[in-house]
C-alpha positions in Angstrom: 9.5 -11.6 8.1 8.0 -9.5 10.9 8.8 -5.8 11.1 9.7 -3.8 14.2 7.9 -1.1 16.0 8.8 1.3 18.9 8.8 -0.6 22.2 5.5 -0.2 23.9 7.1 -0.3 27.4 10.0 2.1 27.2 8.5 4.1 24.3 11.8 4.0 22.4 14.0 5.2 25.2 15.6 1.7 25.9 15.2 2.1 29.7 12.5 1.3 32.2 10.6 4.4 33.3 9.3 2.6 36.4 9.9 -0.6 38.3 8.3 -3.7 36.8 7.4 -7.1 38.3 7.7 -6.2 42.0 11.1 -4.5 41.4 12.7 -7.3 39.4 13.3 -4.8 36.6 14.2 -1.4 38.1 13.5 2.1 36.8 16.5 3.4 34.9 17.7 -0.1 34.0 17.7 -1.6 30.5 14.1 -2.1 29.3 12.7 -5.5 30.3 10.8 -5.9 27.0 13.2 -4.8 24.3 16.5 -5.2 26.3 17.6 -1.7 25.3 17.1 -2.2 21.5 14.2 0.3 21.5 12.1 -1.8 19.2 10.0 -4.9 19.4 8.7 -7.2 16.7 5.2 -6.8 15.5 2.9 -8.7 13.2 2.3 -12.4 13.9 4.4 -12.6 17.1 4.0 -11.9 20.8 6.7 -9.1 20.9 9.3 -11.5 22.3 10.3 -12.9 19.0 8.1 -16.0 18.9 6.3 -16.7 15.6 4.3 -19.9 15.2 6.2 -21.5 18.1 9.7 -20.8 16.8 12.0 -18.3 18.2 13.3 -15.6 15.9 17.0 -15.8 15.2 17.3 -12.2 14.0 20.3 -10.6 15.8 21.9 -7.2 15.6 
């Protein structure tokens, strides 16, 4: 099982500090990468929960 680390985009705040992707994700809105959870997966995944082609089912 992969472990979590502080989100590299919001640095653990849970919100975007600047606009991303031409304004699709606005500053002050929920972080586009961690969706406000403040952590992302690390290890053998791409940060979006994909490990070996299978999506992680770990939920809060």
